[in-house]
A tleap script that builds the chain and sets N, CA, C and O, in Angstrom:
source leaprc.protein.ff14SB
mol = sequence {
  NMET GLY ASP PHE VAL LYS LEU ASP PRO LEU
  LEU HIE SER GLU LEU ARG LEU ALA VAL MET
  SER THR LEU LEU SER LEU GLU GLU ALA ASP
  PHE VAL TYR LEU ARG GLU ALA THR GLY ALA
  THR ALA GLY ASN LEU SER VAL GLN LEU ASP
  LYS LEU SER GLU ALA GLY TYR ILE THR VAL
  GLU LYS GLY PHE VAL GLY ARG LYS PRO ARG
  THR VAL CYS ARG ILE THR GLN LYS GLY ARG
  GLY ALA PHE ALA GLU TYR VAL GLU ALA LEU
  LYS SER TYR LEU CHIE
}
set mol.1.N position { 12.600 -24.394 7.419 }
set mol.1.CA position { 11.933 -23.125 7.724 }
set mol.1.C position { 11.199 -23.254 9.051 }
set mol.1.O position { 9.979 -23.092 9.091 }
set mol.2.N position { 11.892 -23.533 10.111 }
set mol.2.CA position { 11.269 -23.777 11.390 }
set mol.2.C position { 10.627 -22.577 12.043 }
set mol.2.O position { 9.401 -22.517 12.137 }
set mol.3.N position { 11.417 -21.613 12.502 }
set mol.3.CA position { 10.905 -20.528 13.331 }
set mol.3.C position { 10.595 -19.250 12.565 }
set mol.3.O position { 10.426 -18.193 13.174 }
set mol.4.N position { 10.518 -19.327 11.263 }
set mol.4.CA position { 10.274 -18.116 10.500 }
set mol.4.C position { 8.796 -17.759 10.508 }
set mol.4.O position { 7.929 -18.613 10.325 }
set mol.5.N position { 8.533 -16.482 10.725 }
set mol.5.CA position { 7.163 -15.962 10.718 }
set mol.5.C position { 6.722 -15.834 9.264 }
set mol.5.O position { 7.493 -15.402 8.408 }
set mol.6.N position { 5.484 -16.212 8.995 }
set mol.6.CA position { 4.966 -16.112 7.628 }
set mol.6.C position { 4.792 -14.642 7.250 }
set mol.6.O position { 4.198 -13.862 7.996 }
set mol.7.N position { 5.314 -14.280 6.090 }
set mol.7.CA position { 5.179 -12.910 5.612 }
set mol.7.C position { 3.808 -12.717 4.971 }
set mol.7.O position { 3.318 -13.593 4.259 }
set mol.8.N position { 3.204 -11.582 5.227 }
set mol.8.CA position { 1.898 -11.240 4.666 }
set mol.8.C position { 2.026 -11.199 3.138 }
set mol.8.O position { 2.706 -10.321 2.607 }
set mol.9.N position { 1.385 -12.132 2.424 }
set mol.9.CA position { 1.541 -12.175 0.966 }
set mol.9.C position { 1.030 -10.909 0.280 }
set mol.9.O position { 1.473 -10.569 -0.817 }
set mol.10.N position { 0.108 -10.223 0.924 }
set mol.10.CA position { -0.425 -8.997 0.331 }
set mol.10.C position { 0.634 -7.894 0.317 }
set mol.10.O position { 0.688 -7.088 -0.612 }
set mol.11.N position { 1.473 -7.865 1.352 }
set mol.11.CA position { 2.514 -6.840 1.429 }
set mol.11.C position { 3.815 -7.310 0.783 }
set mol.11.O position { 4.706 -6.504 0.515 }
set mol.12.N position { 3.919 -8.596 0.537 }
set mol.12.CA position { 5.149 -9.146 -0.028 }
set mol.12.C position { 5.138 -9.032 -1.557 }
set mol.12.O position { 5.356 -10.003 -2.283 }
set mol.13.N position { 4.880 -7.828 -2.001 }
set mol.13.CA position { 4.854 -7.493 -3.419 }
set mol.13.C position { 5.512 -6.133 -3.502 }
set mol.13.O position { 5.160 -5.224 -2.751 }
set mol.14.N position { 6.459 -5.984 -4.404 }
set mol.14.CA position { 7.244 -4.751 -4.468 }
set mol.14.C position { 6.368 -3.512 -4.602 }
set mol.14.O position { 6.583 -2.517 -3.911 }
set mol.15.N position { 5.385 -3.572 -5.489 }
set mol.15.CA position { 4.552 -2.399 -5.729 }
set mol.15.C position { 3.638 -2.109 -4.537 }
set mol.15.O position { 3.531 -0.959 -4.113 }
set mol.16.N position { 2.977 -3.134 -3.992 }
set mol.16.CA position { 2.093 -2.899 -2.842 }
set mol.16.C position { 2.895 -2.411 -1.638 }
set mol.16.O position { 2.420 -1.567 -0.878 }
set mol.17.N position { 4.094 -2.932 -1.462 }
set mol.17.CA position { 4.959 -2.492 -0.364 }
set mol.17.C position { 5.356 -1.032 -0.562 }
set mol.17.O position { 5.386 -0.262 0.398 }
set mol.18.N position { 5.658 -0.650 -1.797 }
set mol.18.CA position { 6.017 0.743 -2.101 }
set mol.18.C position { 4.846 1.682 -1.826 }
set mol.18.O position { 5.033 2.771 -1.284 }
set mol.19.N position { 3.643 1.261 -2.199 }
set mol.19.CA position { 2.447 2.077 -1.950 }
set mol.19.C position { 2.253 2.255 -0.440 }
set mol.19.O position { 2.036 3.370 0.034 }
set mol.20.N position { 2.333 1.159 0.305 }
set mol.20.CA position { 2.131 1.223 1.753 }
set mol.20.C position { 3.202 2.086 2.413 }
set mol.20.O position { 2.893 2.873 3.308 }
set mol.21.N position { 4.445 1.948 1.987 }
set mol.21.CA position { 5.539 2.746 2.552 }
set mol.21.C position { 5.293 4.226 2.299 }
set mol.21.O position { 5.496 5.055 3.185 }
set mol.22.N position { 4.861 4.551 1.098 }
set mol.22.CA position { 4.582 5.946 0.742 }
set mol.22.C position { 3.444 6.492 1.593 }
set mol.22.O position { 3.537 7.597 2.126 }
set mol.23.N position { 2.377 5.722 1.720 }
set mol.23.CA position { 1.209 6.196 2.476 }
set mol.23.C position { 1.493 6.278 3.978 }
set mol.23.O position { 0.870 7.071 4.683 }
set mol.24.N position { 2.423 5.469 4.466 }
set mol.24.CA position { 2.777 5.529 5.884 }
set mol.24.C position { 3.350 6.892 6.250 }
set mol.24.O position { 3.109 7.396 7.347 }
set mol.25.N position { 4.105 7.484 5.336 }
set mol.25.CA position { 4.786 8.740 5.650 }
set mol.25.C position { 3.969 9.982 5.282 }
set mol.25.O position { 4.346 11.101 5.629 }
set mol.26.N position { 2.861 9.783 4.588 }
set mol.26.CA position { 2.014 10.908 4.174 }
set mol.26.C position { 0.611 10.727 4.731 }
set mol.26.O position { 0.181 9.603 4.989 }
set mol.27.N position { -0.094 11.815 4.914 }
set mol.27.CA position { -1.493 11.709 5.337 }
set mol.27.C position { -2.316 11.032 4.247 }
set mol.27.O position { -3.160 10.175 4.512 }
set mol.28.N position { -2.039 11.448 3.007 }
set mol.28.CA position { -2.757 10.896 1.864 }
set mol.28.C position { -1.907 11.121 0.622 }
set mol.28.O position { -1.000 11.953 0.611 }
set mol.29.N position { -2.216 10.371 -0.409 }
set mol.29.CA position { -1.527 10.555 -1.686 }
set mol.29.C position { -2.513 10.271 -2.797 }
set mol.29.O position { -3.316 9.343 -2.706 }
set mol.30.N position { -2.448 11.080 -3.855 }
set mol.30.CA position { -3.353 10.810 -4.958 }
set mol.30.C position { -2.719 9.829 -5.944 }
set mol.30.O position { -1.524 9.536 -5.890 }
set mol.31.N position { -3.555 9.344 -6.828 }
set mol.31.CA position { -3.157 8.293 -7.770 }
set mol.31.C position { -1.944 8.710 -8.597 }
set mol.31.O position { -1.016 7.925 -8.790 }
set mol.32.N position { -1.958 9.951 -9.084 }
set mol.32.CA position { -0.861 10.433 -9.931 }
set mol.32.C position { 0.448 10.433 -9.148 }
set mol.32.O position { 1.485 10.009 -9.659 }
set mol.33.N position { 0.395 10.911 -7.908 }
set mol.33.CA position { 1.594 10.929 -7.066 }
set mol.33.C position { 2.113 9.505 -6.847 }
set mol.33.O position { 3.309 9.249 -6.988 }
set mol.34.N position { 1.219 8.589 -6.504 }
set mol.34.CA position { 1.629 7.192 -6.263 }
set mol.34.C position { 2.203 6.565 -7.526 }
set mol.34.O position { 3.180 5.819 -7.464 }
set mol.35.N position { 1.598 6.865 -8.670 }
set mol.35.CA position { 2.100 6.313 -9.933 }
set mol.35.C position { 3.518 6.817 -10.193 }
set mol.35.O position { 4.399 6.047 -10.577 }
set mol.36.N position { 3.729 8.109 -9.982 }
set mol.36.CA position { 5.057 8.674 -10.212 }
set mol.36.C position { 6.067 8.174 -9.183 }
set mol.36.O position { 7.213 7.888 -9.529 }
set mol.37.N position { 5.652 8.066 -7.922 }
set mol.37.CA position { 6.551 7.639 -6.848 }
set mol.37.C position { 6.989 6.186 -7.018 }
set mol.37.O position { 8.114 5.825 -6.672 }
set mol.38.N position { 6.091 5.354 -7.553 }
set mol.38.CA position { 6.394 3.924 -7.663 }
set mol.38.C position { 6.897 3.530 -9.049 }
set mol.38.O position { 7.484 2.461 -9.219 }
set mol.39.N position { 6.667 4.395 -10.042 }
set mol.39.CA position { 7.063 4.058 -11.409 }
set mol.39.C position { 6.178 2.997 -12.042 }
set mol.39.O position { 6.535 2.410 -13.063 }
set mol.40.N position { 5.030 2.755 -11.438 }
set mol.40.CA position { 4.115 1.725 -11.944 }
set mol.40.C position { 3.284 2.254 -13.105 }
set mol.40.O position { 3.116 3.462 -13.270 }
set mol.41.N position { 2.770 1.329 -13.904 }
set mol.41.CA position { 1.809 1.730 -14.928 }
set mol.41.C position { 0.482 2.006 -14.225 }
set mol.41.O position { 0.227 1.481 -13.141 }
set mol.42.N position { -0.352 2.824 -14.840 }
set mol.42.CA position { -1.649 3.158 -14.254 }
set mol.42.C position { -2.477 1.896 -14.031 }
set mol.42.O position { -3.114 1.745 -12.988 }
set mol.43.N position { -2.470 0.991 -15.009 }
set mol.43.CA position { -3.272 -0.231 -14.895 }
set mol.43.C position { -2.825 -1.114 -13.742 }
set mol.43.O position { -3.651 -1.591 -12.965 }
set mol.44.N position { -1.515 -1.333 -13.629 }
set mol.44.CA position { -0.992 -2.183 -12.556 }
set mol.44.C position { -1.239 -1.537 -11.193 }
set mol.44.O position { -1.645 -2.213 -10.248 }
set mol.45.N position { -0.992 -0.230 -11.093 }
set mol.45.CA position { -1.218 0.454 -9.817 }
set mol.45.C position { -2.679 0.343 -9.406 }
set mol.45.O position { -2.978 0.096 -8.237 }
set mol.46.N position { -3.583 0.522 -10.350 }
set mol.46.CA position { -5.011 0.439 -10.074 }
set mol.46.C position { -5.384 -0.928 -9.501 }
set mol.46.O position { -6.128 -1.009 -8.524 }
set mol.47.N position { -4.875 -1.988 -10.098 }
set mol.47.CA position { -5.146 -3.354 -9.634 }
set mol.47.C position { -4.619 -3.547 -8.209 }
set mol.47.O position { -5.301 -4.127 -7.364 }
set mol.48.N position { -3.400 -3.057 -7.946 }
set mol.48.CA position { -2.792 -3.241 -6.625 }
set mol.48.C position { -3.505 -2.415 -5.553 }
set mol.48.O position { -3.646 -2.858 -4.414 }
set mol.49.N position { -3.949 -1.217 -5.921 }
set mol.49.CA position { -4.716 -0.399 -4.968 }
set mol.49.C position { -6.031 -1.088 -4.612 }
set mol.49.O position { -6.461 -1.059 -3.459 }
set mol.50.N position { -6.663 -1.704 -5.601 }
set mol.50.CA position { -7.905 -2.449 -5.343 }
set mol.50.C position { -7.653 -3.573 -4.339 }
set mol.50.O position { -8.453 -3.788 -3.429 }
set mol.51.N position { -6.539 -4.289 -4.508 }
set mol.51.CA position { -6.220 -5.395 -3.591 }
set mol.51.C position { -6.002 -4.887 -2.172 }
set mol.51.O position { -6.500 -5.477 -1.213 }
set mol.52.N position { -5.257 -3.792 -2.040 }
set mol.52.CA position { -5.005 -3.217 -0.706 }
set mol.52.C position { -6.294 -2.688 -0.091 }
set mol.52.O position { -6.500 -2.798 1.117 }
set mol.53.N position { -7.155 -2.117 -0.918 }
set mol.53.CA position { -8.427 -1.593 -0.449 }
set mol.53.C position { -9.358 -2.724 0.006 }
set mol.53.O position { -9.999 -2.626 1.052 }
set mol.54.N position { -9.424 -3.794 -0.790 }
set mol.54.CA position { -10.273 -4.942 -0.438 }
set mol.54.C position { -9.846 -5.562 0.885 }
set mol.54.O position { -10.680 -6.074 1.631 }
set mol.55.N position { -8.534 -5.516 1.182 }
set mol.55.CA position { -8.027 -6.071 2.436 }
set mol.55.C position { -8.252 -5.120 3.616 }
set mol.55.O position { -8.040 -5.488 4.771 }
set mol.56.N position { -8.686 -3.892 3.307 }
set mol.56.CA position { -8.903 -2.911 4.364 }
set mol.56.C position { -7.628 -2.199 4.799 }
set mol.56.O position { -7.609 -1.549 5.844 }
set mol.57.N position { -6.563 -2.315 4.010 }
set mol.57.CA position { -5.279 -1.691 4.362 }
set mol.57.C position { -5.237 -0.221 3.968 }
set mol.57.O position { -4.503 0.563 4.570 }
set mol.58.N position { -6.021 0.156 2.962 }
set mol.58.CA position { -6.090 1.552 2.533 }
set mol.58.C position { -7.545 1.892 2.208 }
set mol.58.O position { -8.376 1.011 1.992 }
set mol.59.N position { -7.824 3.191 2.181 }
set mol.59.CA position { -9.106 3.648 1.659 }
set mol.59.C position { -8.818 4.361 0.342 }
set mol.59.O position { -7.788 5.017 0.188 }
set mol.60.N position { -9.734 4.222 -0.592 }
set mol.60.CA position { -9.600 4.859 -1.902 }
set mol.60.C position { -10.841 5.718 -2.111 }
set mol.60.O position { -11.966 5.220 -2.114 }
set mol.61.N position { -10.617 7.004 -2.283 }
set mol.61.CA position { -11.718 7.945 -2.437 }
set mol.61.C position { -11.629 8.587 -3.819 }
set mol.61.O position { -10.642 9.248 -4.141 }
set mol.62.N position { -12.654 8.392 -4.622 }
set mol.62.CA position { -12.670 8.965 -5.971 }
set mol.62.C position { -13.537 10.206 -5.976 }
set mol.62.O position { -14.646 10.210 -5.443 }
set mol.63.N position { -13.019 11.256 -6.582 }
set mol.63.CA position { -13.770 12.504 -6.640 }
set mol.63.C position { -13.272 13.341 -7.804 }
set mol.63.O position { -12.618 12.836 -8.717 }
set mol.64.N position { -13.586 14.608 -7.759 }
set mol.64.CA position { -13.180 15.518 -8.827 }
set mol.64.C position { -12.576 16.772 -8.234 }
set mol.64.O position { -12.990 17.236 -7.171 }
set mol.65.N position { -11.594 17.314 -8.932 }
set mol.65.CA position { -11.071 18.648 -8.647 }
set mol.65.C position { -11.381 19.426 -9.917 }
set mol.65.O position { -10.736 19.235 -10.948 }
set mol.66.N position { -12.378 20.307 -9.831 }
set mol.66.CA position { -12.888 20.929 -11.047 }
set mol.66.C position { -13.517 19.829 -11.888 }
set mol.66.O position { -14.416 19.127 -11.427 }
set mol.67.N position { -13.048 19.679 -13.118 }
set mol.67.CA position { -13.579 18.623 -13.994 }
set mol.67.C position { -12.668 17.411 -14.063 }
set mol.67.O position { -12.983 16.422 -14.725 }
set mol.68.N position { -11.529 17.493 -13.371 }
set mol.68.CA position { -10.557 16.403 -13.447 }
set mol.68.C position { -10.807 15.374 -12.350 }
set mol.68.O position { -10.942 15.733 -11.180 }
set mol.69.N position { -10.870 14.101 -12.723 }
set mol.69.CA position { -11.033 13.071 -11.692 }
set mol.69.C position { -9.788 13.000 -10.809 }
set mol.69.O position { -8.664 13.181 -11.278 }
set mol.70.N position { -10.009 12.737 -9.536 }
set mol.70.CA position { -8.890 12.611 -8.609 }
set mol.70.C position { -9.186 11.457 -7.657 }
set mol.70.O position { -10.256 11.392 -7.052 }
set mol.71.N position { -8.227 10.554 -7.538 }
set mol.71.CA position { -8.343 9.421 -6.630 }
set mol.71.C position { -7.339 9.619 -5.505 }
set mol.71.O position { -6.141 9.758 -5.749 }
set mol.72.N position { -7.833 9.631 -4.277 }
set mol.72.CA position { -6.975 9.844 -3.113 }
set mol.72.C position { -6.947 8.578 -2.262 }
set mol.72.O position { -7.988 7.992 -1.966 }
set mol.73.N position { -5.739 8.165 -1.872 }
set mol.73.CA position { -5.566 6.969 -1.049 }
set mol.73.C position { -5.038 7.345 0.327 }
set mol.73.O position { -4.216 8.250 0.470 }
set mol.74.N position { -5.522 6.636 1.331 }
set mol.74.CA position { -5.052 6.825 2.709 }
set mol.74.C position { -4.848 5.456 3.340 }
set mol.74.O position { -5.600 4.519 3.070 }
set mol.75.N position { -3.825 5.346 4.184 }
set mol.75.CA position { -3.591 4.086 4.892 }
set mol.75.C position { -4.555 4.024 6.086 }
set mol.75.O position { -4.850 5.053 6.694 }
set mol.76.N position { -5.038 2.846 6.417 }
set mol.76.CA position { -5.953 2.665 7.546 }
set mol.76.C position { -5.169 2.165 8.760 }
set mol.76.O position { -3.996 1.810 8.650 }
set mol.77.N position { -5.829 2.143 9.915 }
set mol.77.CA position { -5.194 1.573 11.118 }
set mol.77.C position { -4.840 0.109 10.875 }
set mol.77.O position { -3.770 -0.357 11.268 }
set mol.78.N position { -5.751 -0.606 10.223 }
set mol.78.CA position { -5.483 -2.013 9.910 }
set mol.78.C position { -4.237 -2.120 9.025 }
set mol.78.O position { -3.410 -3.012 9.209 }
set mol.79.N position { -4.115 -1.202 8.067 }
set mol.79.CA position { -2.955 -1.190 7.180 }
set mol.79.C position { -1.669 -0.898 7.930 }
set mol.79.O position { -0.640 -1.525 7.680 }
set mol.80.N position { -1.727 0.068 8.862 }
set mol.80.CA position { -0.550 0.390 9.683 }
set mol.80.C position { -0.120 -0.822 10.504 }
set mol.80.O position { 1.066 -1.135 10.601 }
set mol.81.N position { -1.107 -1.497 11.091 }
set mol.81.CA position { -0.819 -2.684 11.900 }
set mol.81.C position { -0.207 -3.794 11.067 }
set mol.81.O position { 0.762 -4.430 11.483 }
set mol.82.N position { -0.774 -4.028 9.889 }
set mol.82.CA position { -0.272 -5.083 9.002 }
set mol.82.C position { 1.156 -4.770 8.556 }
set mol.82.O position { 1.995 -5.665 8.462 }
set mol.83.N position { 1.423 -3.491 8.282 }
set mol.83.CA position { 2.764 -3.088 7.852 }
set mol.83.C position { 3.762 -3.307 8.990 }
set mol.83.O position { 4.859 -3.820 8.767 }
set mol.84.N position { 3.381 -2.916 10.208 }
set mol.84.CA position { 4.253 -3.102 11.375 }
set mol.84.C position { 4.544 -4.591 11.584 }
set mol.84.O position { 5.683 -4.969 11.856 }
set mol.85.N position { 3.515 -5.432 11.458 }
set mol.85.CA position { 3.711 -6.880 11.601 }
set mol.85.C position { 4.623 -7.424 10.509 }
set mol.85.O position { 5.453 -8.298 10.759 }
set mol.86.N position { 4.463 -6.906 9.307 }
set mol.86.CA position { 5.301 -7.329 8.181 }
set mol.86.C position { 6.769 -7.009 8.461 }
set mol.86.O position { 7.652 -7.835 8.230 }
set mol.87.N position { 7.016 -5.791 8.966 }
set mol.87.CA position { 8.391 -5.377 9.283 }
set mol.87.C position { 8.969 -6.282 10.378 }
set mol.87.O position { 10.123 -6.704 10.294 }
set mol.88.N position { 8.167 -6.573 11.396 }
set mol.88.CA position { 8.636 -7.461 12.469 }
set mol.88.C position { 8.933 -8.855 11.933 }
set mol.88.O position { 9.925 -9.475 12.316 }
set mol.89.N position { 8.072 -9.346 11.045 }
set mol.89.CA position { 8.294 -10.673 10.455 }
set mol.89.C position { 9.594 -10.683 9.650 }
set mol.89.O position { 10.361 -11.644 9.708 }
set mol.90.N position { 9.832 -9.617 8.905 }
set mol.90.CA position { 11.079 -9.521 8.134 }
set mol.90.C position { 12.290 -9.549 9.067 }
set mol.90.O position { 13.305 -10.176 8.766 }
set mol.91.N position { 12.167 -8.859 10.202 }
set mol.91.CA position { 13.285 -8.828 11.154 }
set mol.91.C position { 13.607 -10.232 11.649 }
set mol.91.O position { 14.768 -10.538 11.922 }
set mol.92.N position { 12.593 -11.092 11.769 }
set mol.92.CA position { 12.830 -12.457 12.261 }
set mol.92.C position { 13.711 -13.245 11.282 }
set mol.92.O position { 14.370 -14.209 11.672 }
set mol.93.N position { 13.716 -12.834 10.024 }
set mol.93.CA position { 14.547 -13.500 9.027 }
set mol.93.C position { 16.003 -13.038 9.146 }
set mol.93.O position { 16.911 -13.719 8.669 }
set mol.94.N position { 16.222 -11.897 9.774 }
set mol.94.CA position { 17.561 -11.326 9.853 }
set mol.94.C position { 18.350 -11.830 11.062 }
set mol.94.O position { 19.562 -11.630 11.140 }
set mol.95.N position { 17.673 -12.474 11.989 }
set mol.95.CA position { 18.358 -12.940 13.200 }
set mol.95.C position { 18.822 -14.366 13.109 }
set mol.95.O position { 19.413 -14.885 14.056 }
savepdb mol mol.pdb
quit
């Protein structure tokens, strides 16, 4: 494994990668949308969102719409940069 770039372990997870890919193409996405888009369980998605949030890759905003709780996620500049680096690192494996 000489010239291979190390892949970001935080993004090298199917579910976290799916969340980041979804958020890259949207301004924001709520928890229900992300759960449906990824097919993840609520518990697993919640854990993965916490990990991405702790790394500063996404912001998680909890609020209410009427009486219903709503969690909205947005990708950060740091998250966009990390995703771009991840894609470039993957490309290095293809050459």
